[in-house]
Residue frames as qw, qx, qy, qz and C-alpha x, y, z in Angstrom:
[[0.736, -0.280, 0.592, -0.172, 43.73, 9.48, 7.89],
 [0.159, 0.429, -0.794, -0.401, 45.64, 6.99, 5.75],
 [0.767, 0.028, -0.475, -0.430, 44.27, 3.83, 4.21],
 [0.504, 0.066, -0.805, 0.306, 46.13, 1.66, 6.74],
 [0.103, -0.017, 0.569, -0.815, 44.70, 3.64, 9.65],
 [0.648, 0.020, -0.109, -0.754, 41.20, 3.35, 8.13],
 [0.737, 0.046, -0.655, -0.160, 41.65, -0.42, 7.78],
 [0.309, 0.062, -0.774, 0.549, 42.90, -0.69, 11.37],
 [0.345, -0.013, 0.326, -0.880, 39.91, 1.31, 12.62],
 [0.739, 0.038, -0.320, -0.592, 37.50, -0.86, 10.63],
 [0.623, 0.055, -0.770, 0.126, 39.10, -4.08, 12.03],
 [0.100, 0.049, -0.672, 0.732, 38.87, -2.69, 15.56],
 [0.493, 0.056, 0.146, -0.856, 35.12, -1.89, 15.00],
 [0.489, 0.009, -0.802, -0.342, 34.29, -5.42, 13.83],
 [0.422, -0.351, -0.824, 0.139, 31.36, -6.74, 15.89],
 [0.101, -0.341, -0.420, 0.835, 30.55, -3.34, 17.41],
 [0.274, 0.753, 0.531, -0.277, 27.48, -1.19, 16.94],
 [0.406, 0.170, 0.415, 0.796, 27.54, 0.71, 13.59],
 [0.040, 0.850, 0.481, -0.213, 25.21, 3.58, 14.61],
 [0.502, 0.585, 0.142, 0.621, 26.03, 6.54, 12.30],
 [0.003, -0.838, 0.064, -0.543, 27.87, 9.61, 13.63],
 [0.518, -0.694, 0.412, -0.282, 29.07, 8.00, 16.91],
 [0.458, 0.344, -0.813, 0.101, 31.61, 5.36, 17.85],
 [0.785, -0.411, 0.057, -0.459, 29.31, 3.19, 20.01],
 [0.003, -0.494, 0.856, -0.153, 31.41, 0.75, 22.18],
 [0.713, -0.029, 0.553, -0.430, 28.52, -1.67, 22.63],
 [0.205, -0.106, 0.899, 0.372, 28.47, -4.98, 20.63],
 [0.454, -0.009, -0.457, -0.765, 25.82, -5.65, 18.01],
 [0.765, -0.109, 0.321, -0.547, 22.65, -7.51, 18.89],
 [0.338, -0.176, 0.916, 0.130, 22.95, -11.31, 18.71],
 [0.465, 0.125, -0.553, -0.681, 21.36, -12.77, 15.59],
 [0.599, -0.064, 0.625, -0.497, 18.31, -14.82, 16.75],
 [0.395, 0.058, 0.886, 0.234, 18.30, -16.98, 13.60],
 [0.465, 0.698, 0.359, -0.409, 15.93, -14.76, 11.66],
 [0.667, 0.413, 0.408, 0.466, 16.19, -14.42, 7.91],
 [0.201, 0.958, 0.073, 0.193, 17.72, -11.38, 6.23],
 [0.402, 0.606, -0.409, 0.551, 20.83, -9.33, 7.03],
 [0.587, -0.345, -0.574, 0.455, 22.26, -9.74, 10.58],
 [0.226, -0.941, -0.240, 0.072, 21.68, -6.86, 13.05],
 [0.557, 0.474, -0.123, 0.671, 24.11, -3.92, 12.79],
 [0.173, -0.645, 0.194, -0.719, 23.10, -1.99, 15.94],
 [0.173, 0.118, -0.839, 0.502, 23.21, -2.73, 19.64],
 [0.423, -0.551, -0.620, -0.365, 19.58, -1.85, 20.43],
 [0.492, -0.492, -0.456, 0.555, 20.73, 0.00, 23.63],
 [0.012, 0.978, 0.200, 0.062, 20.10, 3.60, 24.48],
 [0.662, -0.223, 0.066, 0.713, 23.18, 5.76, 23.90],
 [0.007, -0.647, 0.031, 0.762, 24.27, 9.15, 22.68],
 [0.625, 0.640, 0.439, 0.085, 23.01, 10.27, 19.27],
 [0.543, 0.457, 0.151, 0.688, 24.45, 12.59, 16.60],
 [0.078, -0.778, -0.032, -0.622, 23.24, 15.65, 18.53],
 [0.136, 0.328, -0.692, 0.628, 24.41, 14.26, 21.91],
 [0.636, -0.213, 0.242, -0.702, 20.94, 13.42, 23.16],
 [0.370, -0.138, 0.913, -0.098, 20.18, 9.85, 24.29],
 [0.717, 0.295, -0.184, -0.605, 18.52, 7.66, 21.67],
 [0.831, -0.109, 0.544, -0.044, 18.08, 3.92, 21.16],
 [0.032, 0.525, -0.694, -0.492, 20.50, 2.51, 18.54],
 [0.620, 0.268, 0.735, -0.060, 18.26, 0.68, 16.09],
 [0.381, 0.292, 0.634, 0.606, 17.32, 0.74, 12.40],
 [0.043, 0.860, 0.489, 0.140, 14.54, 3.33, 12.81],
 [0.264, -0.922, 0.020, 0.283, 16.78, 5.90, 14.57],
 [0.589, -0.256, 0.456, 0.616, 19.86, 5.08, 12.42],
 [0.406, 0.574, 0.515, 0.491, 18.12, 6.38, 9.30],
 [0.094, -0.973, -0.191, -0.091, 17.46, 9.78, 10.96],
 [0.546, -0.697, 0.250, 0.391, 20.99, 9.89, 12.31],
 [0.611, 0.082, 0.495, 0.612, 22.47, 9.20, 8.86],
 [0.220, 0.810, 0.386, 0.382, 20.46, 12.07, 7.44],
 [0.325, -0.941, -0.004, 0.091, 21.73, 14.33, 10.16],
 [0.644, -0.402, 0.384, 0.525, 25.33, 13.30, 9.46],
 [0.502, 0.411, 0.506, 0.569, 24.84, 14.05, 5.76],
 [0.030, 0.916, 0.289, 0.276, 23.52, 17.54, 6.61],
 [0.593, -0.650, -0.071, 0.470, 26.47, 18.50, 8.81],
 [0.497, 0.010, 0.256, 0.829, 28.60, 20.18, 6.06],
 [0.017, 0.627, 0.420, 0.656, 25.75, 22.43, 5.00],
 [0.470, -0.825, -0.313, -0.016, 24.91, 23.32, 8.61],
 [0.665, -0.371, -0.032, 0.647, 28.60, 24.18, 9.30],
 [0.346, 0.324, 0.274, 0.837, 28.58, 26.97, 6.73],
 [0.032, 0.258, 0.354, -0.898, 25.99, 28.90, 8.72],
 [0.348, -0.114, -0.511, -0.777, 23.18, 28.43, 6.22],
 [0.528, -0.016, 0.557, -0.641, 19.86, 27.90, 7.97],
 [0.007, 0.045, 0.960, 0.278, 18.51, 24.52, 7.01],
 [0.510, -0.156, -0.283, -0.797, 14.97, 24.25, 5.86],
 [0.705, -0.196, 0.447, -0.515, 12.26, 22.30, 7.63],
 [0.262, -0.175, 0.935, 0.162, 12.57, 18.49, 7.18],
 [0.637, 0.224, -0.283, -0.681, 10.58, 17.15, 4.25],
 [0.702, -0.065, 0.679, -0.204, 8.93, 13.76, 4.67],
 [0.435, 0.471, -0.599, -0.480, 9.85, 11.63, 1.72],
 [0.955, 0.015, 0.088, -0.284, 8.89, 8.14, 0.65],
 [0.744, -0.346, 0.506, 0.266, 11.25, 5.18, 0.27],
 [0.713, 0.504, 0.326, 0.361, 11.43, 5.53, -3.56],
 [0.150, 0.952, -0.071, 0.256, 12.48, 9.22, -3.26],
 [0.498, -0.763, 0.409, 0.043, 15.01, 8.38, -0.56],
 [0.833, -0.039, 0.465, 0.298, 16.48, 5.55, -2.62],
 [0.554, 0.739, 0.203, 0.326, 16.71, 7.85, -5.58],
 [0.095, -0.960, 0.207, -0.164, 18.50, 10.50, -3.55],
 [0.710, -0.519, 0.456, 0.140, 20.84, 7.96, -2.05],
 [0.803, 0.240, 0.405, 0.366, 21.80, 6.61, -5.50],
 [0.357, 0.878, 0.063, 0.312, 22.33, 10.12, -6.85],
 [0.336, -0.873, 0.350, -0.057, 24.65, 10.94, -3.95],
 [0.796, -0.272, 0.491, 0.228, 26.57, 7.74, -4.47],
 [0.695, 0.542, 0.297, 0.369, 26.88, 8.37, -8.21],
 [0.107, 0.958, -0.116, 0.240, 28.21, 11.88, -7.42],
 [0.528, -0.713, 0.460, 0.000, 30.69, 10.35, -4.96],
 [0.946, 0.125, 0.264, 0.140, 31.74, 7.66, -7.39],
 [0.603, 0.708, -0.152, 0.335, 34.29, 9.80, -9.38],
 [0.215, -0.814, 0.441, -0.311, 36.03, 10.82, -6.15],
 [0.832, -0.314, 0.451, -0.075, 36.32, 7.23, -5.08],
 [0.874, 0.430, 0.092, 0.206, 37.62, 6.30, -8.54],
 [0.270, 0.838, -0.318, 0.352, 40.27, 9.02, -8.23],
 [0.530, -0.642, 0.498, -0.243, 41.21, 7.67, -4.78],
 [0.937, 0.011, 0.346, 0.042, 41.43, 4.14, -6.19],
 [0.700, 0.651, -0.069, 0.286, 43.60, 5.37, -9.09],
 [0.044, -0.835, 0.440, -0.328, 45.90, 7.20, -6.71],
 [0.756, -0.422, 0.477, -0.150, 46.11, 4.02, -4.62],
 [0.927, 0.259, 0.220, 0.161, 47.03, 1.87, -7.64],
 [0.434, 0.813, -0.217, 0.321, 49.51, 4.49, -8.82],
 [0.340, -0.755, 0.496, -0.261, 51.15, 4.40, -5.40],
 [0.903, -0.139, 0.406, 0.000, 51.43, 0.58, -5.60],
 [0.799, 0.542, 0.046, 0.256, 53.06, 0.82, -9.07],
 [0.153, 0.858, -0.353, 0.340, 55.58, 3.41, -7.82],
 [0.631, -0.566, 0.500, -0.175, 56.36, 1.20, -4.78],
 [0.947, 0.132, 0.273, 0.103, 56.92, -1.75, -7.09],
 [0.614, 0.696, -0.108, 0.358, 59.25, 0.22, -9.33],
 [0.138, -0.844, 0.404, -0.327, 61.06, 1.72, -6.30],
 [0.655, -0.469, 0.573, -0.152, 61.70, -1.47, -4.36],
 [0.548, 0.442, -0.651, -0.284, 61.70, -3.98, -7.28],
 [0.109, -0.203, 0.926, -0.299, 60.82, -6.71, -4.80],
 [0.440, -0.239, -0.753, -0.426, 58.21, -9.44, -5.24],
 [0.319, -0.399, -0.738, 0.441, 57.48, -9.43, -1.49],
 [0.027, 0.297, 0.178, -0.938, 56.78, -5.68, -1.59],
 [0.352, -0.015, -0.534, -0.768, 54.51, -6.15, -4.60],
 [0.424, -0.307, -0.851, -0.049, 52.70, -8.99, -2.77],
 [0.198, -0.390, -0.578, 0.689, 52.23, -6.77, 0.25],
 [0.175, 0.212, -0.103, -0.956, 50.88, -3.91, -1.82],
 [0.424, -0.122, -0.707, -0.553, 48.47, -6.29, -3.59],
 [0.343, -0.349, -0.821, 0.295, 47.37, -7.62, -0.22],
 [0.015, -0.343, -0.313, 0.886, 46.64, -4.04, 0.80],
 [0.316, 0.080, -0.409, -0.852, 44.68, -3.55, -2.38],
 [0.412, -0.256, -0.844, -0.228, 42.68, -6.65, -1.68],
 [0.204, -0.410, -0.671, 0.583, 41.89, -5.42, 1.85],
 [0.162, 0.289, 0.018, -0.943, 40.69, -2.10, 0.40],
 [0.382, -0.031, -0.674, -0.632, 38.63, -4.00, -2.16],
 [0.353, -0.348, -0.858, 0.133, 37.05, -6.09, 0.61],
 [0.053, -0.398, -0.449, 0.798, 36.20, -2.95, 2.54],
 [0.301, 0.186, -0.282, -0.891, 34.55, -1.47, -0.57],
 [0.407, -0.163, -0.835, -0.333, 32.66, -4.74, -1.14],
 [0.222, -0.397, -0.763, 0.459, 31.46, -4.63, 2.51],
 [0.116, 0.331, 0.132, -0.927, 30.30, -1.05, 1.97],
 [0.375, 0.060, -0.570, -0.729, 28.45, -2.09, -1.20],
 [0.360, -0.285, -0.888, -0.006, 26.78, -4.98, 0.72],
 [0.086, -0.403, -0.569, 0.712, 25.71, -2.55, 3.46],
 [0.251, 0.255, -0.169, -0.918, 24.25, -0.20, 0.86],
 [0.404, -0.079, -0.778, -0.474, 22.42, -3.13, -0.76],
 [0.248, -0.349, -0.841, 0.331, 20.97, -4.09, 2.63],
 [0.075, 0.402, 0.296, -0.863, 19.71, -0.53, 3.20],
 [0.343, 0.158, -0.461, -0.803, 18.19, -0.50, -0.27],
 [0.359, -0.187, -0.902, -0.154, 16.52, -3.83, 0.46],
 [0.104, -0.409, -0.653, 0.629, 15.12, -2.34, 3.70],
 [0.237, 0.343, -0.022, -0.909, 13.71, 0.68, 1.77],
 [0.368, 0.015, -0.723, -0.584, 12.21, -1.72, -0.82],
 [0.269, -0.336, -0.889, 0.160, 10.42, -3.63, 1.94],
 [0.034, 0.431, 0.414, -0.801, 9.06, -0.40, 3.30],
 [0.317, 0.220, -0.362, -0.849, 7.84, 0.53, -0.16],
 [0.368, -0.142, -0.870, -0.297, 6.11, -2.87, -0.46],
 [0.165, -0.396, -0.761, 0.487, 4.55, -2.44, 2.99],
 [0.156, 0.392, 0.122, -0.899, 3.28, 1.00, 2.06],
 [0.345, 0.087, -0.643, -0.678, 1.88, -0.42, -1.19],
 [0.285, -0.279, -0.916, 0.040, 0.07, -3.15, 0.80],
 [0.016, -0.450, -0.533, 0.716, -1.41, -0.54, 3.12],
 [0.278, 0.298, -0.230, -0.884, -2.60, 1.48, 0.08],
 [0.347, -0.051, -0.832, -0.429, -4.17, -1.63, -1.35],
 [0.178, -0.377, -0.838, 0.353, -6.05, -2.27, 1.87],
 [0.122, 0.447, 0.247, -0.851, -7.35, 1.28, 1.78],
 [0.296, 0.193, -0.519, -0.779, -8.43, 0.86, -1.78],
 [0.197, -0.209, -0.952, -0.103, -10.45, -2.28, -0.86],
 [0.058, 0.486, 0.621, -0.612, -12.81, -0.02, 1.16],
 [0.257, 0.301, -0.230, -0.889, -13.91, 1.82, -1.99],
 [0.699, 0.338, 0.505, -0.377, -17.10, 0.76, -3.81],
 [0.728, 0.331, 0.538, 0.267, -17.62, -0.39, -7.39],
 [0.322, 0.945, 0.054, 0.000, -17.09, 3.10, -8.79],
 [0.185, -0.836, 0.499, 0.129, -13.35, 2.82, -7.82],
 [0.924, 0.038, 0.368, 0.097, -12.76, -0.48, -9.67],
 [0.675, 0.678, -0.009, 0.290, -10.99, 1.16, -12.62],
 [0.070, -0.876, 0.392, -0.271, -8.68, 3.10, -10.26],
 [0.765, -0.436, 0.471, -0.056, -7.87, -0.10, -8.43],
 [0.900, 0.307, 0.229, 0.208, -6.83, -1.78, -11.72],
 [0.388, 0.838, -0.194, 0.331, -4.60, 1.17, -12.60],
 [0.374, -0.765, 0.475, -0.223, -2.90, 0.96, -9.16],
 [0.910, -0.132, 0.390, 0.044, -2.35, -2.77, -9.56],
 [0.744, 0.600, 0.045, 0.292, -0.71, -2.08, -12.93],
 [0.089, 0.872, -0.336, 0.345, 1.57, 0.51, -11.33],
 [0.681, -0.558, 0.458, -0.125, 2.42, -1.92, -8.56],
 [0.932, 0.157, 0.270, 0.183, 3.40, -4.55, -11.12],
 [0.529, 0.761, -0.115, 0.359, 5.60, -2.01, -12.98],
 [0.276, -0.821, 0.414, -0.278, 7.26, -1.05, -9.68],
 [0.850, -0.296, 0.435, -0.004, 7.93, -4.72, -8.93],
 [0.840, 0.457, 0.111, 0.272, 9.43, -5.15, -12.39],
 [0.222, 0.866, -0.265, 0.361, 11.66, -2.15, -11.80],
 [0.552, -0.646, 0.489, -0.195, 12.78, -3.57, -8.41],
 [0.942, 0.009, 0.318, 0.106, 13.48, -6.91, -10.06],
 [0.649, 0.678, -0.060, 0.338, 15.54, -5.16, -12.71],
 [0.121, -0.854, 0.388, -0.324, 17.45, -3.34, -9.96],
 [0.794, -0.405, 0.443, -0.094, 18.03, -6.63, -8.15],
 [0.903, 0.321, 0.173, 0.226, 19.35, -8.20, -11.34],
 [0.369, 0.820, -0.233, 0.372, 21.71, -5.26, -11.80],
 [0.440, -0.730, 0.464, -0.243, 22.97, -5.76, -8.23],
 [0.931, -0.101, 0.347, 0.057, 23.52, -9.45, -8.95],
 [0.735, 0.601, 0.000, 0.315, 25.50, -8.54, -12.10],
 [0.002, -0.873, 0.343, -0.347, 27.55, -6.10, -10.04],
 [0.700, -0.534, 0.454, -0.135, 28.29, -8.76, -7.49],
 [0.929, 0.209, 0.242, 0.187, 29.34, -11.18, -10.23],
 [0.475, 0.792, -0.148, 0.353, 31.60, -8.51, -11.67],
 [0.293, -0.805, 0.438, -0.275, 33.20, -7.99, -8.24],
 [0.884, -0.241, 0.401, -0.002, 33.77, -11.71, -7.85],
 [0.825, 0.485, 0.093, 0.275, 35.34, -11.84, -11.27],
 [0.175, 0.873, -0.287, 0.355, 37.56, -8.88, -10.35],
 [0.602, -0.631, 0.458, -0.170, 38.64, -10.67, -7.12],
 [0.940, 0.071, 0.302, 0.139, 39.51, -13.83, -9.12],
 [0.639, 0.671, -0.041, 0.374, 41.56, -11.89, -11.63],
 [0.152, -0.870, 0.356, -0.306, 43.31, -10.04, -8.75],
 [0.816, -0.391, 0.426, -0.013, 44.32, -13.40, -7.21],
 [0.873, 0.346, 0.205, 0.276, 45.68, -14.53, -10.55],
 [0.330, 0.856, -0.173, 0.359, 47.63, -11.34, -10.91],
 [0.480, -0.755, 0.412, -0.172, 49.14, -11.86, -7.46],
 [0.917, -0.102, 0.366, 0.122, 50.32, -15.33, -8.44],
 [0.704, 0.608, 0.081, 0.358, 51.86, -14.04, -11.63],
 [0.007, -0.915, 0.262, -0.308, 53.62, -11.28, -9.72],
 [0.707, -0.566, 0.422, -0.041, 55.12, -13.83, -7.31],
 [0.874, 0.081, 0.404, 0.257, 56.54, -15.91, -10.15],
 [0.562, 0.484, 0.261, 0.618, 57.54, -13.19, -12.59],
 [0.320, -0.684, -0.198, 0.626, 59.04, -10.06, -10.96],
 [0.274, -0.090, 0.403, 0.869, 60.15, -8.60, -14.30],
 [0.092, -0.392, -0.613, -0.680, 56.55, -8.26, -15.60],
 [0.194, -0.507, -0.704, 0.457, 54.97, -7.05, -12.37],
 [0.027, 0.410, 0.071, -0.909, 54.70, -3.40, -13.32],
 [0.253, 0.038, -0.613, -0.748, 53.10, -4.24, -16.70],
 [0.299, -0.368, -0.876, -0.085, 50.63, -6.67, -15.14],
 [0.139, -0.523, -0.547, 0.639, 49.67, -4.13, -12.49],
 [0.125, 0.294, -0.188, -0.929, 49.14, -1.45, -15.12],
 [0.305, -0.115, -0.766, -0.554, 46.93, -3.81, -17.08],
 [0.264, -0.462, -0.809, 0.251, 44.93, -4.69, -13.93],
 [0.021, -0.457, -0.289, 0.841, 44.39, -0.97, -13.29],
 [0.221, 0.138, -0.468, -0.845, 43.19, -0.44, -16.83],
 [0.338, -0.261, -0.864, -0.268, 40.80, -3.36, -16.53],
 [0.186, -0.477, -0.675, 0.532, 39.51, -2.11, -13.20],
 [0.097, 0.349, 0.006, -0.932, 38.88, 1.33, -14.66],
 [0.308, -0.014, -0.675, -0.671, 36.99, -0.20, -17.56],
 [0.309, -0.367, -0.877, 0.031, 34.89, -2.34, -15.29],
 [0.106, -0.466, -0.475, 0.740, 34.13, 0.60, -13.03],
 [0.194, 0.238, -0.256, -0.917, 33.15, 2.71, -16.05],
 [0.362, -0.172, -0.806, -0.435, 30.91, -0.15, -17.36],
 [0.265, -0.433, -0.788, 0.348, 29.39, -0.48, -13.87],
 [0.020, 0.391, 0.200, -0.898, 28.72, 3.29, -13.77],
 [0.314, 0.075, -0.481, -0.815, 27.01, 3.21, -17.17],
 [0.381, -0.284, -0.863, -0.171, 24.87, 0.20, -16.19],
 [0.193, -0.441, -0.642, 0.596, 23.97, 1.82, -12.85],
 [0.147, 0.287, -0.015, -0.946, 22.92, 5.09, -14.54],
 [0.355, -0.078, -0.697, -0.618, 20.75, 3.11, -16.99],
 [0.365, -0.379, -0.840, 0.132, 19.06, 1.25, -14.16],
 [0.097, -0.377, -0.401, 0.829, 18.63, 4.52, -12.26],
 [0.259, 0.115, -0.307, -0.908, 16.83, 6.11, -15.24],
 [0.437, -0.227, -0.788, -0.371, 14.50, 3.08, -15.47],
 [0.309, -0.406, -0.733, 0.449, 13.76, 3.26, -11.78],
 [0.043, 0.301, 0.172, -0.937, 13.02, 6.97, -11.98],
 [0.369, -0.030, -0.528, -0.764, 10.65, 6.40, -14.95],
 [0.452, -0.319, -0.831, -0.060, 8.88, 3.57, -13.06],
 [0.203, -0.372, -0.561, 0.711, 8.59, 5.82, -9.94],
 [0.194, 0.179, -0.089, -0.960, 7.05, 8.66, -11.96],
 [0.448, -0.147, -0.697, -0.540, 4.60, 6.24, -13.53],
 [0.396, -0.351, -0.809, 0.257, 3.68, 4.87, -10.12],
 [0.053, -0.325, -0.348, 0.878, 3.21, 8.38, -8.68],
 [0.310, 0.047, -0.360, -0.879, 1.00, 9.37, -11.65],
 [0.488, -0.245, -0.786, -0.291, -1.14, 6.24, -11.31],
 [0.313, -0.375, -0.710, 0.507, -1.52, 6.77, -7.56],
 [0.083, 0.231, 0.100, -0.964, -2.56, 10.41, -8.07],
 [0.435, -0.060, -0.537, -0.720, -5.18, 9.27, -10.63],
 [0.468, -0.279, -0.838, 0.031, -6.40, 6.55, -8.26],
 [0.164, -0.338, -0.541, 0.753, -6.75, 9.00, -5.37],
 [0.241, 0.141, -0.122, -0.952, -8.70, 11.44, -7.53],
 [0.526, -0.143, -0.663, -0.514, -11.09, 8.78, -8.79],
 [0.410, -0.313, -0.804, 0.296, -11.53, 7.37, -5.31],
 [0.003, -0.271, -0.353, 0.896, -12.37, 10.91, -3.97],
 [0.386, 0.041, -0.369, -0.844, -14.88, 11.34, -6.78],
 [0.511, -0.196, -0.815, -0.191, -16.41, 7.96, -5.98],
 [0.271, -0.310, -0.680, 0.607, -16.66, 8.86, -2.30],
 [0.175, 0.206, 0.100, -0.958, -18.34, 12.20, -3.14],
 [0.478, -0.063, -0.602, -0.636, -20.81, 10.37, -5.44],
 [0.443, -0.272, -0.843, 0.137, -21.56, 7.85, -2.70],
 [0.090, -0.297, -0.505, 0.806, -22.21, 10.71, -0.21],
 [0.323, 0.116, -0.181, -0.922, -24.53, 12.44, -2.64],
 [0.521, -0.136, -0.747, -0.390, -26.39, 9.19, -3.25],
 [0.332, -0.289, -0.782, 0.441, -26.74, 8.63, 0.50],
 [0.092, 0.236, 0.256, -0.933, -28.08, 12.16, 0.93],
 [0.449, 0.032, -0.432, -0.781, -30.60, 11.65, -1.88],
 [0.486, -0.200, -0.848, -0.072, -31.70, 8.33, -0.38],
 [0.164, -0.300, -0.643, 0.685, -32.23, 9.94, 2.99],
 [0.261, 0.193, -0.007, -0.946, -34.37, 12.72, 1.37],
 [0.525, -0.047, -0.639, -0.560, -36.43, 10.18, -0.59],
 [0.390, -0.251, -0.854, 0.235, -36.91, 8.08, 2.56],
 [0.012, 0.276, 0.444, -0.852, -38.11, 11.18, 4.51],
 [0.403, 0.126, -0.233, -0.876, -40.45, 12.19, 1.68],
 [0.501, -0.094, -0.805, -0.302, -41.77, 8.60, 1.36],
 [0.259, -0.266, -0.793, 0.483, -42.41, 8.43, 5.08],
 [0.174, 0.247, 0.215, -0.929, -44.28, 11.71, 5.02],
 [0.496, 0.083, -0.478, -0.720, -46.44, 10.62, 2.11],
 [0.447, -0.128, -0.885, -0.009, -47.07, 7.29, 3.76],
 [0.075, -0.289, -0.647, 0.701, -48.21, 8.97, 7.01],
 [0.335, 0.216, -0.052, -0.916, -50.57, 11.20, 4.95],
 [0.532, 0.013, -0.691, -0.490, -51.99, 8.18, 3.09],
 [0.318, -0.201, -0.877, 0.298, -52.49, 6.34, 6.38],
 [0.121, 0.280, 0.417, -0.856, -54.39, 9.37, 7.85],
 [0.470, 0.176, -0.323, -0.802, -56.57, 9.57, 4.73],
 [0.477, -0.044, -0.859, -0.183, -57.17, 5.82, 4.83],
 [0.142, -0.269, -0.792, 0.529, -58.27, 5.98, 8.50],
 [0.290, 0.287, 0.167, -0.898, -60.64, 8.94, 7.73],
 [0.519, 0.127, -0.557, -0.636, -62.09, 7.09, 4.70],
 [0.382, -0.091, -0.918, 0.055, -62.47, 3.90, 6.68],
 [0.041, 0.291, 0.634, -0.715, -64.31, 5.71, 9.55],
 [0.402, 0.274, -0.068, -0.871, -66.57, 7.45, 7.06],
 [0.494, 0.078, -0.767, -0.402, -67.30, 4.18, 5.25],
 [0.223, -0.175, -0.897, 0.338, -68.09, 2.51, 8.57],
 [0.211, 0.313, 0.400, -0.835, -70.52, 5.33, 9.50],
 [0.497, 0.244, -0.348, -0.757, -72.20, 5.25, 6.09],
 [0.411, 0.022, -0.897, -0.164, -72.46, 1.48, 6.22],
 [0.039, -0.248, -0.811, 0.528, -74.07, 1.53, 9.64],
 [0.341, 0.340, 0.147, -0.864, -76.60, 4.17, 8.45],
 [0.512, 0.210, -0.594, -0.584, -77.41, 2.17, 5.30],
 [0.288, -0.057, -0.951, 0.099, -77.74, -1.05, 7.31],
 [0.133, 0.300, 0.620, -0.712, -80.21, 0.67, 9.69],
 [0.475, 0.338, -0.128, -0.802, -82.23, 1.98, 6.75],
 [0.457, 0.148, -0.807, -0.343, -82.26, -1.51, 5.16],
 [0.121, -0.150, -0.909, 0.368, -83.38, -3.11, 8.38],
 [0.297, 0.351, 0.399, -0.793, -86.18, -0.59, 8.78],
 [0.523, 0.301, -0.401, -0.689, -87.33, -1.07, 5.12],
 [0.366, 0.047, -0.923, -0.104, -87.20, -4.83, 5.59],
 [0.050, 0.254, 0.775, -0.577, -89.30, -4.56, 8.79],
 [0.412, 0.373, 0.096, -0.826, -91.79, -2.38, 6.95],
 [0.502, 0.236, -0.652, -0.516, -91.96, -4.77, 4.04],
 [0.231, -0.054, -0.959, 0.158, -92.46, -7.71, 6.44],
 [0.226, 0.312, 0.592, -0.708, -95.25, -5.93, 8.29],
 [0.486, 0.370, -0.203, -0.765, -96.93, -5.08, 4.96],
 [0.413, 0.180, -0.851, -0.272, -96.52, -8.65, 3.78],
 [0.057, -0.147, -0.913, 0.377, -97.95, -10.04, 7.00],
 [0.363, 0.373, 0.349, -0.779, -100.97, -7.72, 6.79],
 [0.503, 0.343, -0.467, -0.642, -101.48, -8.62, 3.15],
 [0.288, 0.060, -0.954, -0.050, -101.31, -12.27, 3.99],
 [0.133, 0.267, 0.756, -0.583, -103.88, -11.84, 6.73],
 [0.462, 0.414, 0.038, -0.784, -106.19, -9.99, 4.40],
 [0.458, 0.274, -0.724, -0.438, -105.73, -12.72, 1.77],
 [0.129, -0.062, -0.969, 0.201, -106.57, -15.38, 4.28],
 [0.302, 0.360, 0.521, -0.712, -109.69, -13.52, 5.37],
 [0.505, 0.408, -0.290, -0.703, -110.76, -13.09, 1.78],
 [0.365, 0.170, -0.890, -0.216, -110.12, -16.80, 1.09],
 [0.074, 0.193, 0.868, -0.452, -112.24, -17.80, 4.12],
 [0.423, 0.423, 0.272, -0.754, -115.04, -15.66, 2.95],
 [0.507, 0.374, -0.544, -0.554, -114.88, -17.05, -0.57],
 [0.188, 0.057, -0.980, 0.030, -114.82, -20.60, 0.79],
 [0.235, 0.299, 0.693, -0.612, -117.91, -19.83, 2.89],
 [0.508, 0.465, -0.041, -0.724, -119.75, -18.38, -0.09],
 [0.407, 0.300, -0.776, -0.377, -118.79, -21.32, -2.28],
 [0.018, -0.065, -0.963, 0.262, -119.92, -23.78, 0.28],
 [0.382, 0.408, 0.460, -0.690, -123.29, -21.98, 0.49],
 [0.536, 0.468, -0.297, -0.637, -123.83, -22.06, -3.27],
 [0.346, 0.251, -0.887, -0.176, -122.77, -25.68, -3.60],
 [0.239, 0.088, 0.856, -0.450, -125.21, -27.02, -0.85],
 [0.153, -0.264, -0.753, -0.584, -128.33, -28.49, -2.73],
 [0.448, -0.237, 0.103, -0.856, -131.81, -27.35, -1.79],
 [0.393, 0.000, 0.853, -0.342, -134.11, -29.80, 0.15],
 [0.299, -0.065, -0.747, -0.591, -136.43, -32.08, -2.05],
 [0.668, -0.273, -0.015, -0.691, -140.01, -32.98, -1.34],
 [0.845, -0.053, -0.532, -0.025, -139.10, -36.65, -0.75],
 [0.416, 0.157, -0.613, 0.653, -136.80, -35.73, 1.90],
 [0.339, -0.275, 0.256, -0.863, -139.70, -33.93, 3.58]]
């Protein structure tokens, strides 16, 4: 398929569902005014890559895109391995590596395209033909810019998924006790490093967008110069091709640098997460051991308390019996002492009466003769 046919097909598909692997005739979902990129899929059930009905949305589009990428290997008759569940960071890394591997082929296509334009300019020697070719080049550049924007949107979606998974991991870490505090701090540090890596990637994408805008401005200036100076069209076009090659090479170098930084940050985050999981597991095991020990101590304490209570009841009953026996003995002794005291008092009173009688007898004077 030629470039013109590709451009006509792309223009015919404007506004239609972009589900991978199929040419869905349904229009895209209407934008409800939400933030972010506009919807790219129809949200209606339709045929999938394997012919089975599936709803065309973001969740199923990712799986369909993976199936489309696996088609060449499946066509050779090699039995594909079982699907491996990967995270958003690993998926983004694989996507970037595939795009970097595809970049030389696209550069070769662009070089062939520019060479064709130069040959057409030399063949026809017409400013109108040059302008038409430049217009076609601009259309191709716009298509490539749209593809870059789409890739950036997908990368943004994967980044949001990574942030959501990090939030879920943080919620799980909140359930750990004080023994997992150090692991929590390590995970927060890893999250910050990941955020810094994502910020660096976003800055690189902004720089790439600025470079594309600059290339578009220079392309417009080149078109104006070609319209006014037909004699220098070939030279200007050659210079533009050289500048485009240089910018693409610079962009490839910057992208590889950012990719290395993202890989390093991802490895650091995975290491920190593994450490946090190990320490959290150790903390949970220690907590289980502590709970088991507390249950054993509680059981032992309850057994000892029951034994002490039984001993206390026996001692209390024995003391009550002894006290009652001693009280009865004391009462009997007191009664005996009271009886003895009463008897002694009676004897003393009788003795006192006898002594008073004898005293009275001795004290009475004898009768005198006068009284007779």
